[in-house]
Backbone bond lengths (Angstrom), bond angles and torsions (degrees), N, CA, C in turn:
res aa  C-N    CA-C-N  psi(-1)  N-CA   C-N-CA  omega(-1)  CA-C   N-CA-C  phi
1 X - - - 1.482 - - 1.566 101.61 -
2 X 1.439 116.77 133.52 1.335 123.09 -176.30 1.522 110.25 -77.30
3 X 1.371 115.57 158.64 1.425 121.16 -178.13 1.530 113.25 -59.61
4 X 1.374 116.89 -35.39 1.460 117.62 179.15 1.459 112.04 -69.25
5 X 1.364 116.95 -38.32 1.491 118.65 179.49 1.489 111.80 -67.59
6 X 1.350 115.74 -40.12 1.495 116.55 177.53 1.506 112.20 -65.19
7 X 1.366 118.80 -36.78 1.415 123.13 174.85 1.477 111.85 -58.19
8 X 1.331 111.93 -47.64 1.530 121.18 -175.95 1.556 106.29 -63.12
9 X 1.264 115.08 -49.76 1.507 119.87 -178.24 1.546 113.39 -58.53
10 X 1.354 112.59 -44.36 1.485 120.48 -178.96 1.592 106.47 -63.20
11 X 1.305 113.87 -49.09 1.513 113.03 -179.87 1.527 112.93 -61.84
12 X 1.332 116.55 -35.92 1.477 121.23 177.15 1.521 113.07 -61.75
13 X 1.275 111.94 -39.52 1.558 116.23 179.53 1.394 110.48 -63.73
14 X 1.461 117.65 -49.39 1.407 118.48 -177.19 1.516 112.18 -67.37
15 X 1.262 120.43 -43.63 1.420 121.79 -179.57 1.560 112.09 -64.72
16 X 1.287 116.93 -35.37 1.471 116.22 175.54 1.494 116.34 -60.88
17 X 1.329 114.26 -30.71 1.480 118.68 176.58 1.422 111.87 -73.61
18 X 1.368 115.68 -33.76 1.510 119.63 -179.50 1.543 108.29 -68.96
19 X 1.323 117.70 -37.01 1.455 118.03 -169.93 1.539 113.72 -95.20
20 X 1.319 117.71 2.93 1.430 120.10 -179.73 1.506 110.86 -63.01
21 X 1.318 117.24 -54.46 1.518 119.13 179.34 1.558 110.17 -64.40
22 X 1.338 119.43 -34.87 1.360 122.42 -179.63 1.529 110.29 -61.58
23 X 1.313 112.62 -42.99 1.501 119.76 179.42 1.472 111.68 -65.70
24 X 1.340 121.07 -37.69 1.471 126.24 174.50 1.470 109.47 -61.73
25 X 1.274 122.17 -51.49 1.503 123.51 176.58 1.471 111.04 -57.63
26 X 1.373 118.74 -43.40 1.504 117.63 -177.65 1.509 112.00 -64.50
27 X 1.363 118.39 -34.91 1.427 120.97 -177.70 1.553 107.58 -70.04
28 X 1.297 113.13 -45.28 1.485 118.84 -178.25 1.609 111.82 -61.88
29 X 1.377 114.19 -39.16 1.501 116.77 179.16 1.529 109.80 -66.06
30 X 1.359 115.38 -43.61 1.496 117.87 179.87 1.497 109.11 -62.71
31 X 1.314 118.85 -39.88 1.452 122.48 -176.59 1.630 111.53 -65.56
32 X 1.423 109.27 -42.52 1.456 115.77 178.74 1.470 113.58 -61.18
33 X 1.347 113.64 -47.93 1.486 122.72 -177.50 1.509 111.16 -65.36
34 X 1.320 117.38 -27.10 1.451 118.15 -177.37 1.518 111.95 -88.88
35 X 1.314 118.28 -11.46 1.473 120.22 -171.52 1.546 111.67 -113.00
36 X 1.398 113.74 -40.25 1.504 117.65 -173.55 1.527 110.17 -134.44
37 X 1.298 113.38 168.39 1.469 118.82 176.30 1.544 108.10 -146.38
38 X 1.304 122.17 157.16 1.451 124.93 178.48 1.486 109.03 -63.25
39 X 1.371 122.18 148.45 1.427 122.52 -179.77 1.515 112.24 -71.09
40 X 1.280 116.23 -25.52 1.543 120.57 179.56 1.434 108.71 -127.51
41 X 1.393 113.14 155.83 1.501 119.51 -177.11 1.568 105.17 -86.40
42 X 1.321 117.36 113.49 1.420 120.59 -178.80 1.537 115.17 -59.24
43 X 1.395 116.04 -30.24 1.408 118.60 178.29 1.535 115.02 -70.26
44 X 1.382 114.00 -14.88 1.438 117.38 -177.55 1.549 110.80 -94.87
45 X 1.368 118.59 1.72 1.456 120.49 -176.79 1.505 106.90 -89.02
46 X 1.379 119.44 149.91 1.383 123.69 176.51 1.581 111.71 -68.28
47 X 1.258 113.11 149.61 1.497 119.84 -176.45 1.551 107.83 -75.92
48 X 1.360 116.07 126.97 1.422 118.46 179.80 1.550 107.40 -80.86
49 X 1.372 116.30 165.85 1.495 115.57 179.40 1.483 112.68 -58.15
50 X 1.425 114.42 141.57 1.452 122.68 179.17 1.561 111.75 59.49
51 X 1.345 116.16 27.84 1.482 116.84 178.18 1.513 112.71 -66.07
52 X 1.347 116.75 -38.17 1.460 116.51 179.06 1.525 111.98 -67.86
53 X 1.293 117.20 -36.21 1.460 122.52 179.11 1.542 111.21 -66.89
54 X 1.366 114.22 -41.08 1.421 119.34 174.64 1.492 115.72 -57.65
55 X 1.436 114.70 -41.10 1.429 117.19 -179.42 1.574 107.73 -69.21
56 X 1.354 118.95 -41.71 1.435 117.54 175.69 1.462 119.77 -60.42
57 X 1.415 113.30 -33.98 1.471 119.22 176.16 1.458 111.30 -64.90
58 X 1.411 115.10 -46.40 1.500 118.63 178.19 1.496 113.52 -61.24
59 X 1.324 114.93 -39.53 1.539 118.38 177.89 1.418 110.10 -63.98
60 X 1.380 120.74 -44.83 1.392 124.02 178.45 1.568 112.79 -62.03
61 X 1.282 119.29 -37.11 1.491 123.66 178.52 1.498 110.06 -65.41
62 X 1.251 117.10 -43.23 1.502 123.50 174.78 1.560 109.45 -58.54
63 X 1.370 114.44 -49.14 1.513 119.90 -179.87 1.506 108.30 -59.63
64 X 1.299 121.59 -45.03 1.369 124.84 -179.04 1.518 113.13 -58.34
65 X 1.350 114.45 -51.41 1.408 119.21 177.85 1.606 115.16 -63.18
66 X 1.359 111.03 -39.09 1.446 115.94 175.74 1.567 111.56 -66.35
67 X 1.343 117.10 -32.87 1.467 119.10 177.88 1.515 111.46 -69.39
68 X 1.353 118.83 -40.43 1.450 119.81 175.68 1.466 115.02 -63.26
69 X 1.368 115.93 -40.15 1.406 121.12 179.87 1.508 112.96 -69.53
70 X 1.368 116.88 -37.40 1.411 120.92 175.42 1.534 110.50 -64.79
71 X 1.301 121.46 -38.25 1.469 123.33 175.79 1.507 110.31 -59.72
72 X 1.259 115.65 -42.44 1.607 117.73 -178.86 1.515 106.00 -63.91
73 X 1.323 116.27 -45.63 1.507 121.78 -173.52 1.514 107.32 -63.33
74 X 1.276 121.76 -41.94 1.398 125.69 -176.22 1.472 113.02 -61.75
75 X 1.356 115.13 -37.32 1.447 123.79 178.89 1.546 111.46 -78.31
76 X 1.283 116.10 -44.56 1.505 120.01 -171.52 1.509 112.09 -88.02
77 X 1.348 118.57 -28.51 1.513 115.09 -175.11 1.521 115.90 -59.72
78 X 1.402 121.06 -48.47 1.409 120.43 177.71 1.558 113.54 -53.64
79 X 1.347 114.99 -46.34 1.422 122.63 -179.26 1.543 109.55 -62.33
80 X 1.317 117.06 -42.26 1.475 117.44 -179.20 1.444 113.15 -66.01
81 X 1.415 114.81 -41.03 1.492 117.04 -179.23 1.535 109.88 -67.95
82 X 1.317 116.77 -40.20 1.527 120.87 -178.92 1.547 106.77 -62.48
83 X 1.353 119.34 -43.80 1.459 122.66 -178.97 1.521 113.34 -60.45
84 X 1.360 112.64 -47.45 1.477 115.77 179.97 1.493 112.99 -66.15
85 X 1.328 117.83 -38.03 1.423 122.38 178.48 1.476 110.42 -62.84
86 X 1.283 118.34 -42.11 1.528 120.94 -177.79 1.503 111.38 -65.84
87 X 1.340 115.09 -35.48 1.548 117.73 178.60 1.529 108.02 -72.69
88 X 1.326 115.98 -32.11 1.540 116.91 -177.68 1.575 107.24 -67.97
89 X 1.321 114.43 -45.86 1.457 125.06 -172.65 1.527 107.75 -58.84
90 X 1.295 117.27 -49.36 1.474 121.09 -176.53 1.435 113.83 -82.50
91 X 1.305 120.18 -1.96 1.467 125.69 173.32 1.557 112.65 78.41
92 X 1.274 116.85 11.71 1.506 119.56 177.42 1.533 108.47 -111.50
93 X 1.235 114.94 78.57 1.473 119.48 178.60 1.495 110.77 -68.38
94 X 1.369 121.44 132.05 1.442 122.00 -179.15 1.554 115.19 -79.22
95 X 1.338 112.17 85.25 1.442 117.87 -172.86 1.509 112.24 -69.13
96 X 1.278 117.06 -28.21 1.457 115.58 178.03 1.543 111.01 -71.41
97 X 1.397 115.98 -37.01 1.452 116.74 173.74 1.539 112.64 -66.66
98 X 1.325 115.92 -35.28 1.458 121.75 178.99 1.559 110.60 -62.93
99 X 1.315 114.53 -48.95 1.432 118.54 179.80 1.486 113.63 -60.40
100 X 1.413 112.74 -44.02 1.466 116.56 176.27 1.486 115.95 -56.79
101 X 1.465 110.78 -39.63 1.436 117.46 178.92 1.490 115.24 -65.88
102 X 1.325 114.53 -36.17 1.494 120.58 179.49 1.538 111.13 -68.31
103 X 1.328 111.44 -38.69 1.494 116.11 175.84 1.542 111.44 -65.34
104 X 1.317 115.13 -44.41 1.443 121.46 177.32 1.529 110.93 -59.52
105 X 1.298 118.42 -45.87 1.490 125.44 -178.03 1.543 108.47 -64.43
106 X 1.305 118.44 -43.21 1.433 123.24 176.38 1.527 109.70 -58.28
107 X 1.357 117.81 -46.81 1.453 117.73 178.24 1.536 112.72 -63.85
108 X 1.335 114.85 -40.51 1.481 115.78 176.48 1.472 115.09 -62.57
109 X 1.313 115.13 -35.67 1.481 118.79 176.64 1.539 110.81 -64.66
110 X 1.331 112.14 -42.70 1.534 118.60 -179.63 1.524 107.36 -60.91
111 X 1.330 119.95 -52.53 1.433 127.56 179.99 1.560 108.91 -54.07
112 X 1.320 116.11 -45.68 1.447 120.18 176.91 1.468 113.06 -58.75
113 X 1.344 116.26 -43.24 1.487 119.19 175.55 1.519 116.21 -58.57
114 X 1.385 107.82 -45.44 1.536 115.48 -179.80 1.499 110.91 -66.69
115 X 1.345 119.16 -42.68 1.421 120.92 176.57 1.539 117.03 -65.05
116 X 1.325 111.23 -36.72 1.505 117.86 177.52 1.569 109.05 -65.22
117 X 1.342 117.04 -38.52 1.492 121.10 179.39 1.517 109.11 -61.74
118 X 1.349 110.51 -47.12 1.512 118.97 179.43 1.521 111.50 -62.03
119 X 1.341 115.08 -40.37 1.485 118.66 -178.96 1.557 109.39 -68.35
120 X 1.261 120.16 -34.96 1.454 123.65 176.59 1.465 113.98 -63.10
121 X 1.312 116.61 -44.35 1.414 122.29 176.00 1.512 114.18 -65.80
122 X 1.331 112.42 -43.71 1.523 114.93 178.23 1.524 109.96 -66.12
123 X 1.258 118.71 -43.50 1.515 120.34 173.67 1.516 113.40 -55.24
124 X 1.360 118.84 -43.81 1.393 122.04 175.76 1.537 113.00 -59.94
125 X 1.313 112.19 -48.59 1.540 118.43 -177.60 1.575 108.34 -63.58
126 X 1.319 117.26 -42.28 1.468 119.69 -176.58 1.518 107.45 -65.29
127 X 1.280 119.27 -46.46 1.422 121.16 175.96 1.537 114.24 -54.31
128 X 1.307 115.03 -48.90 1.498 122.65 -176.93 1.581 107.11 -58.38
129 X 1.376 114.26 -46.19 1.518 116.78 -172.17 1.508 108.75 -72.90
130 X 1.319 118.27 -33.81 1.547 118.42 175.47 1.477 110.22 -66.74
131 X 1.361 120.23 -35.89 1.431 122.33 178.83 1.530 108.93 -67.73
132 X 1.309 119.90 -42.46 1.455 119.01 175.39 1.487 114.73 -61.30
133 X 1.354 114.32 -46.29 1.431 124.50 -178.42 1.566 108.61 -59.08
134 X 1.260 116.17 -37.00 1.550 121.84 179.64 1.483 108.55 -63.11
135 X 1.358 117.64 -36.98 1.506 121.19 -178.60 1.544 112.89 -78.95
136 X 1.292 115.12 -31.09 1.487 121.42 177.64 1.480 113.25 -67.47
137 X 1.295 117.44 -15.84 1.447 120.45 170.20 1.536 112.73 -58.38
138 X 1.289 115.83 -30.89 1.450 121.00 175.76 1.511 113.82 -68.81
139 X 1.332 115.08 -32.23 1.488 115.73 176.18 1.505 109.99 -70.71
140 X 1.300 116.94 -38.66 1.516 120.69 174.79 1.533 112.07 -49.96
141 X 1.359 109.47 -39.75 1.534 115.08 -177.28 1.557 108.88 -67.12
142 X 1.379 116.07 -22.50 1.515 118.42 -179.43 1.522 112.46 -96.72
143 X 1.312 115.35 15.43 1.475 120.58 176.61 1.496 117.20 92.39
144 X 1.327 121.47 9.45 1.366 125.25 177.90 1.527 110.40 -80.82
145 X 1.299 116.88 148.69 1.491 120.16 168.39 1.571 106.78 -100.43
146 X 1.322 113.61 129.48 1.501 121.02 -170.87 1.508 106.85 -121.45
147 X 1.349 116.10 128.31 1.486 119.86 176.98 1.570 106.54 -127.41
148 X 1.320 114.35 151.28 1.370 119.45 -177.45 1.568 111.41 -126.37
149 X 1.365 116.95 150.49 1.401 127.45 177.49 1.516 111.41 49.14
150 X 1.352 116.08 60.93 1.482 117.68 175.23 1.477 110.20 -83.21
151 X 1.368 114.15 126.17 1.470 119.01 -176.38 1.540 108.95 -79.21
152 X 1.311 112.67 131.18 1.472 120.07 -177.75 1.533 109.92 -115.40
153 X 1.298 120.75 -152.57 1.475 122.22 -179.79 1.473 110.69 -87.64
154 X 1.350 118.11 82.63 1.444 122.18 177.72 1.536 113.57 84.43
155 X 1.290 116.60 12.19 1.535 123.28 172.98 1.502 108.07 -155.30
156 X 1.319 113.73 -176.70 1.484 116.88 179.16 1.496 111.08 -136.26
157 X 1.319 114.32 153.04 1.465 120.72 174.45 1.427 106.07 -94.00
158 X 1.388 118.97 125.94 1.496 117.22 -172.19 1.529 109.17 -68.46
159 X 1.368 117.45 -46.20 1.465 118.71 -177.00 1.533 106.49 -145.26
160 X 1.360 113.40 151.73 1.458 116.65 176.55 1.541 104.99 -136.61
161 X 1.323 116.27 125.83 1.437 117.70 -179.78 1.571 107.69 -117.21
162 X 1.341 117.75 130.71 1.434 119.96 -174.24 1.515 109.35 -124.58
163 X 1.296 119.04 120.64 1.425 123.40 -177.82 1.545 107.28 -138.94
164 X 1.343 115.76 -177.23 1.463 120.58 -179.40 1.479 113.21 -70.46
165 X 1.382 118.50 -18.82 1.389 122.91 179.02 1.588 113.80 -95.49
166 X 1.342 113.67 6.82 1.467 114.90 171.42 1.523 111.51 138.84
167 X 1.350 110.97 -175.68 1.474 122.78 179.41 1.526 107.08 -110.16
168 X 1.310 121.44 132.17 1.468 124.01 -176.48 1.558 109.76 -126.17
169 X 1.327 115.30 115.05 1.390 120.73 175.06 1.577 109.77 -89.60
170 X 1.318 113.32 109.54 1.491 116.03 -169.89 1.526 110.25 -102.00
171 X 1.294 115.25 116.34 1.499 117.41 176.97 1.498 111.31 -101.15
172 X 1.355 115.53 123.42 1.444 119.25 178.52 1.545 112.70 -98.28
173 X 1.272 117.35 134.57 1.437 127.49 177.54 1.455 115.72 -118.50
174 X 1.305 119.09 118.21 1.485 118.75 177.78 1.486 110.07 -94.70
175 X 1.277 119.69 131.91 1.502 120.46 178.66 1.511 103.58 -134.35
176 X 1.347 117.14 129.70 1.395 123.33 174.99 1.535 113.17 -64.42
177 X 1.261 121.49 141.05 1.468 127.86 173.60 1.540 104.78 -86.88
178 X 1.316 114.77 124.12 1.483 120.86 -178.32 1.493 108.10 -89.03
179 X 1.348 119.52 130.52 1.425 122.22 176.45 1.463 112.14 -55.19
180 X 1.319 119.63 -42.20 1.467 123.36 -176.49 1.509 112.27 -57.34
181 X 1.309 116.50 -31.59 1.502 120.84 -174.63 1.520 108.33 -68.61
182 X 1.301 116.15 -39.97 1.446 120.77 -179.47 1.534 110.40 -75.52
183 X 1.289 117.98 -32.69 1.511 120.93 179.60 1.552 108.06 -72.52
184 X 1.337 116.55 -24.71 1.423 119.70 -176.68 1.489 111.57 -92.93
185 X 1.348 119.55 14.71 1.419 121.36 -179.52 1.459 116.47 94.66
186 X 1.347 118.90 12.14 1.433 119.77 177.44 1.607 112.89 -57.12
187 X 1.283 116.40 138.51 1.423 121.40 -175.97 1.550 111.64 -87.07
188 X 1.376 113.80 88.46 1.422 117.98 -175.61 1.509 117.63 47.29
189 X 1.275 115.66 36.52 1.396 123.51 -179.37 1.586 112.89 55.04
190 X 1.344 109.61 60.81 1.426 119.01 -170.91 1.522 114.02 -85.53
191 X 1.323 114.51 136.36 1.478 122.11 177.58 1.452 111.39 -114.74
192 X 1.255 122.07 126.54 1.525 127.29 -171.79 1.571 108.46 -124.40
193 X 1.305 111.13 132.89 1.472 118.12 170.83 1.501 108.50 -92.74
194 X 1.303 117.33 134.85 1.471 124.89 175.64 1.479 114.00 -157.01
195 X 1.363 117.93 119.69 1.437 123.95 172.09 1.525 110.58 56.16
196 X 1.315 116.65 46.98 1.521 122.43 171.60 1.497 113.67 80.48
197 X 1.334 117.97 9.38 1.494 121.58 -177.80 1.557 106.38 -127.97
198 X 1.347 109.25 150.36 1.490 120.70 172.69 1.515 110.19 -97.15
199 X 1.281 117.28 114.38 1.469 120.22 -176.18 1.558 111.54 -101.49
200 X 1.374 112.85 104.13 1.477 118.06 174.07 1.523 107.18 -87.77
201 X 1.382 119.51 172.89 1.428 118.08 178.61 1.527 116.88 -60.40
202 X 1.326 113.43 -27.40 1.582 115.05 -171.80 1.519 108.27 -123.14
203 X 1.325 122.79 -2.85 1.404 122.38 -174.79 1.544 109.85 -159.82
204 X 1.359 115.55 170.10 1.396 119.75 174.73 1.598 108.00 -130.73
205 X 1.367 115.15 155.10 1.454 123.01 178.05 1.439 113.36 -136.88
206 X 1.297 116.16 157.64 1.538 122.41 166.62 1.438 113.10 -133.31
207 X 1.349 118.71 -19.20 1.427 120.33 -175.84 1.517 115.64 -58.81
208 X 1.338 119.22 -41.56 1.464 117.63 178.68 1.501 114.45 -57.98
209 X 1.371 117.54 -38.50 1.416 117.13 174.46 1.437 114.97 -63.23
210 X 1.351 119.52 -40.15 1.386 123.80 178.05 1.565 113.95 -65.09
211 X 1.296 110.33 -37.30 1.496 119.20 179.81 1.562 110.44 -66.08
212 X 1.361 115.16 -48.59 1.467 119.46 178.83 1.470 110.85 -60.56
213 X 1.329 119.44 -41.26 1.462 120.90 176.01 1.461 115.03 -60.20
214 X 1.359 114.70 -48.52 1.431 122.14 -175.12 1.591 112.14 -66.36
215 X 1.367 113.95 -30.91 1.442 115.57 -178.54 1.510 109.44 -80.60
216 X 1.321 118.48 -33.17 1.411 121.26 178.42 1.490 109.83 -66.99
217 X 1.295 118.14 -39.39 1.439 124.98 173.65 1.558 111.87 -56.49
218 X 1.365 115.84 -44.78 1.416 119.29 178.28 1.492 110.80 -64.02
219 X 1.317 120.59 -41.76 1.487 126.23 178.42 1.516 107.39 -57.31
220 X 1.315 118.69 -47.63 1.433 123.34 -177.22 1.500 110.02 -59.10
221 X 1.412 117.38 -49.11 1.406 121.59 179.91 1.432 114.15 -64.77
222 X 1.281 119.29 -43.89 1.459 125.29 176.61 1.508 113.44 -58.64
223 X 1.359 118.48 -51.51 1.446 122.34 -179.53 1.531 112.98 -69.59
224 X 1.276 118.04 -31.46 1.526 122.55 173.05 1.460 107.20 -60.43
225 X 1.337 119.66 -48.61 1.429 120.82 -173.47 1.591 107.53 -75.17
226 X 1.332 118.75 -36.90 1.454 120.07 -175.65 1.542 112.72 -73.43
227 X 1.341 117.71 -33.58 1.490 117.88 -178.83 1.465 113.54 -98.99
228 X 1.376 121.18 -14.30 1.423 122.54 178.50 1.533 113.05 77.71
229 X 1.401 114.20 18.63 1.429 119.14 173.04 1.494 109.34 -140.86
230 X 1.319 114.16 158.79 1.442 116.45 -177.10 1.575 109.48 -69.80
231 X 1.312 111.91 129.02 1.436 117.08 176.84 1.530 110.39 -133.52
232 X 1.377 114.64 131.17 1.450 120.25 -176.03 1.597 104.16 -111.27
233 X 1.278 112.22 132.98 1.570 120.31 176.77 1.452 108.76 -109.57
234 X 1.310 117.78 128.51 1.488 119.13 175.55 1.484 109.93 -96.74
235 X 1.334 117.27 133.87 1.447 120.25 174.75 1.544 116.00 -73.57
236 X 1.204 118.73 144.81 1.482 124.59 174.11 1.569 108.67 -135.17
237 X 1.282 116.46 126.75 1.479 123.79 -176.29 1.556 108.08 -108.31
238 X 1.314 115.88 125.73 1.511 118.83 -173.36 1.522 106.66 -124.21
239 X 1.288 115.12 135.61 1.564 124.01 172.56 1.442 106.39 -127.80
240 X 1.390 116.59 91.29 1.438 124.58 178.16 1.557 109.64 -54.84
241 X 1.347 113.66 137.13 1.478 119.66 169.84 1.611 110.69 85.58
242 X 1.310 119.26 -11.95 1.487 120.42 179.67 1.439 112.45 -98.67
243 X 1.415 117.49 143.14 1.387 124.71 171.58 1.488 108.65 -80.52
244 X 1.344 114.48 110.88 1.466 118.70 -171.96 1.573 114.56 -102.43
245 X 1.265 118.65 126.18 1.458 121.33 -179.62 1.580 106.42 -128.13
246 X 1.309 111.65 166.28 1.508 118.65 178.78 1.550 110.05 -133.66
247 X 1.327 113.10 120.07 1.445 121.99 178.73 1.504 112.80 -86.27
248 X 1.323 113.35 -28.96 1.403 120.72 170.80 1.553 106.89 -132.06
249 X 1.381 119.02 160.69 1.462 121.65 -177.86 1.493 113.86 -66.27
250 X 1.378 112.97 120.41 1.522 114.81 179.52 1.570 111.96 -76.56
251 X 1.318 115.97 156.55 1.387 119.34 -179.45 1.524 113.82 -65.98
252 X 1.245 120.11 -24.06 1.432 127.84 174.76 1.491 111.15 -157.45
253 X 1.373 120.14 169.36 1.504 120.01 -172.16 1.513 113.96 -62.04
254 X 1.282 116.66 127.30 1.468 125.39 173.49 1.471 106.66 -116.66
255 X 1.338 121.85 114.20 1.412 124.72 -162.36 1.484 114.93 -131.30
256 X 1.328 116.39 164.89 1.475 123.60 155.86 1.521 107.14 -83.12
257 X 1.327 117.37 149.69 1.436 117.03 -175.42 1.512 113.55 -61.82
258 X 1.378 119.17 -23.39 1.444 120.76 -179.74 1.574 112.92 -74.58
259 X 1.332 113.58 -4.67 1.531 119.37 -177.85 1.496 109.32 -95.37
260 X 1.347 119.90 -10.02 1.415 120.39 -171.88 1.608 115.69 -57.76
261 X 1.288 112.76 -49.21 1.450 122.56 -169.39 1.565 108.51 -64.92
262 X 1.365 117.59 -34.04 1.439 120.43 175.57 1.583 117.75 -82.70
263 X 1.373 109.84 -31.98 1.424 114.04 -176.33 1.498 117.54 -81.08
264 X 1.337 121.43 -42.55 1.415 122.90 -175.41 1.513 110.95 -68.06
265 X 1.297 125.64 -46.25 1.474 121.48 179.57 1.554 109.74 -63.16
266 X 1.305 121.84 -22.73 1.437 125.04 -175.60 1.527 111.64 -81.76
267 X 1.356 119.22 -12.91 1.424 123.37 -175.19 1.595 105.50 -74.14
268 X 1.349 114.51 131.68 1.501 120.21 -179.58 1.417 113.30 -91.76
269 X 1.387 113.21 166.98 1.357 121.60 -178.42 1.564 113.52 -74.08
270 X 1.306 114.45 97.05 1.423 122.16 -178.32 1.569 106.36 -141.70
271 X 1.371 119.64 122.98 1.367 121.16 -179.06 1.473 118.80 -54.53
272 X 1.329 111.69 -26.88 1.562 116.69 178.44 1.476 109.96 -77.44
273 X 1.338 116.70 -19.33 1.485 118.68 -176.46 1.564 109.32 -117.50
274 X 1.343 118.77 -44.72 1.417 117.42 178.51 1.518 105.61 -162.35
275 X 1.344 116.53 -179.65 1.419 122.10 -178.87 1.463 113.57 -123.91
276 X 1.244 126.00 129.24 1.444 127.06 177.96 1.479 106.17 -74.99
277 X 1.301 116.80 131.32 1.499 121.84 173.19 1.441 105.29 -101.97
278 X 1.330 115.82 105.70 1.419 120.71 -170.69 1.523 116.19 -80.81
279 X 1.453 114.78 -22.40 1.443 115.09 -177.50 1.563 105.13 -120.79
280 X 1.334 113.53 151.78 1.433 118.13 -177.13 1.582 108.64 -70.96
281 X 1.310 116.39 -24.85 1.466 121.76 179.52 1.532 107.58 -61.04
282 X 1.397 117.13 -41.56 1.493 118.23 178.08 1.510 111.85 -62.19
283 X 1.342 117.62 -44.74 1.465 119.77 179.07 1.501 110.20 -62.91
284 X 1.312 119.43 -41.14 1.515 121.93 178.84 1.491 111.09 -64.90
285 X 1.400 118.56 -39.74 1.466 118.45 177.04 1.528 114.66 -62.48
286 X 1.320 112.52 -41.98 1.451 118.87 178.87 1.582 111.04 -64.19
287 X 1.362 112.92 -47.94 1.414 116.33 -178.77 1.565 114.86 -63.58
288 X 1.301 114.16 -32.15 1.444 119.28 177.77 1.537 108.31 -66.92
289 X 1.277 119.40 -45.05 1.498 123.43 -177.71 1.527 109.17 -60.18
290 X 1.306 115.72 -45.06 1.470 123.90 -174.48 1.586 108.04 -67.58
291 X 1.281 115.08 -42.52 1.432 123.22 179.84 1.597 108.95 -62.54
292 X 1.317 114.10 -43.34 1.433 117.73 -179.65 1.559 111.82 -64.08
293 X 1.288 113.20 -40.28 1.491 116.49 -179.69 1.488 109.34 -68.60
294 X 1.324 116.79 -35.34 1.502 116.64 179.24 1.507 114.72 -66.56
295 X 1.361 112.41 -31.77 1.474 118.59 -174.58 1.497 115.64 -90.66
296 X 1.387 117.80 -27.04 1.377 123.00 -170.88 1.516 112.98 -106.74
297 X 1.321 116.70 114.17 1.500 121.16 -179.35 1.441 112.75 -69.36
298 X 1.379 117.48 -17.56 1.463 117.18 177.15 1.513 116.98 -72.96
299 X 1.313 112.22 -12.02 1.400 117.35 177.24 1.559 116.37 -82.98
300 X 1.320 111.80 -18.24 1.459 115.17 -175.26 1.488 112.85 -68.38
301 X 1.358 115.35 129.50 1.455 118.58 -177.88 1.468 116.61 91.66
302 X 1.342 117.90 -8.74 1.478 123.16 -172.59 1.644 105.36 -90.15
């Protein structure tokens, strides 16, 4: 084997290992973009505080990691190519190392696939919660106190709105819109509630309803204990970007995020739905407890 051929083969082996995970990510990105899309347009959302700084920090974090990896590659790459070339020339290819490398690359590809799946879900959830938080600004203008990401016992409450007509535990769920649903005649990606189930174009769910109920119950119990007075929390389930309809009466509001500002103030004082807070001191006591839990890490899990 000529020196040029051995050099080319050595370089190809090294580069193939480098581009394995890149190829996995590329394929997954193409598949995601071809099958689903976010329920809301991220570019149409209002900028949250320090949004520009957050983007700069994330960009610099990537640059730092890339710089460290590049330093390792610059040092190791020439030695790796030289070692592989030497084995090829003498005809004693290190099959044990090669097999170990293939196993390692397979594992890296698998981890990349798993992490990409998790990244996609987190990106969807983040976008949905930001969309809901944007709309809740309208409730603040009406005198409501709004809190986000309240840490509970092993889970979190996405949003909590507190006003004179009650306490509302708002659970936000992000669901991708599948391109095939629209192509098959889906009505603007419609979500319908019927007989205790959420009917999407291609699937049905019940867990979000159960989760919203369970979390509102936790909020009621926690605030009752924390304030020393009976507090009822009403669950609200939000699916940003979906057109939500009800074929049977839902147990609590199930909404598109754009419906929040009109729906929550219209809810009347009914213990099965919400609780009227007749005195400002009640509202202040509840707001104080929620604010303390949001600020104090020592409260988490208690």
